[in-house]
Structures are given as structure tokens and as C-alpha cells.
C-alpha positions in Angstrom: -6.3 -6.2 -48.1 -4.7 -3.4 -46.4 -4.3 -3.7 -42.5 -6.1 0.2 -41.8 -9.3 -1.7 -43.4 -8.4 -4.7 -41.8 -9.1 -2.6 -38.6 -12.4 -1.2 -39.0 -14.1 -4.3 -40.8 -13.0 -5.8 -37.6 -14.2 -3.0 -35.6 -17.7 -3.1 -37.3 -18.1 -6.6 -36.6 -16.3 -7.3 -33.1 -18.0 -4.2 -31.6 -21.3 -2.8 -32.9 -21.8 -6.7 -34.6 -22.5 -5.6 -37.9 -23.1 -8.2 -40.4 -19.8 -9.4 -42.5 -22.2 -9.7 -45.6 -23.3 -5.8 -45.3 -20.1 -4.3 -44.6 -18.1 -4.9 -48.2 -21.7 -2.4 -49.2 -21.0 -0.2 -46.6 -17.5 0.6 -47.3 -18.4 0.2 -51.3 -20.9 3.3 -50.3 -18.6 6.0 -48.2 -16.5 8.0 -50.8 -14.7 8.8 -47.2 -14.6 7.8 -44.0 -16.3 10.4 -42.9 -19.3 9.1 -43.9 -19.5 5.8 -42.5 -21.3 6.5 -39.5 -24.0 8.6 -41.0 -24.4 5.6 -43.8 -24.2 3.0 -41.1 -26.9 4.5 -38.6 -29.6 5.5 -41.6 -29.3 2.0 -42.7 -30.5 1.5 -39.6 -27.1 -0.5 -38.6 -26.8 0.9 -35.2 -28.5 2.8 -32.8 -27.6 7.0 -31.4 -24.7 5.3 -28.6 -23.5 3.4 -31.1 -23.0 6.2 -33.7 -20.7 8.3 -30.9 -19.0 5.3 -30.7 -18.3 4.9 -34.2 -17.5 8.7 -34.0 -14.8 8.1 -31.2 -13.3 5.4 -33.3 -12.4 6.8 -36.3 -11.6 9.8 -35.0 -8.6 7.8 -33.4 -8.2 5.6 -36.7 -7.9 9.1 -38.9 -5.8 10.9 -36.6 -3.4 7.9 -35.9 -2.9 8.1 -39.7 -1.4 11.5 -39.7 
């Protein structure tokens, strides 16, 4: 598993308390990471304030890949 995916999984588990059994399904549903926050919110796994945290985290995560 690539280190960036491990970072993403760590963030979802540690910072947002997303159950580890849900993460593979969520990642599989994402055609790209831009959909991740919406999918998490639609599945009622995060709140609106957490949604903002995910967007900010992804901005840094994606920005650091460029």
C-alpha cells in the first residue's frame, strides 16, 4: 500500500474516527479524492464541521503531491 494511501487512512481513522471496516468501501467509491468528503458526508460518517476538516486536509494532501 502506498504511503499516501496510508496517510489518508490514518487521517480518516485517527482524526475522524471512521470505522476501519468502512474505509475500503469509501475509497473504492471515490473515482478521485475530490469525491471523498461528499461520500463521507452522504453516508453520515462525518458532520459538517468535519466535512470542512476533510476539505482542508485534502487541500494540503493534494497540494503536497504537486
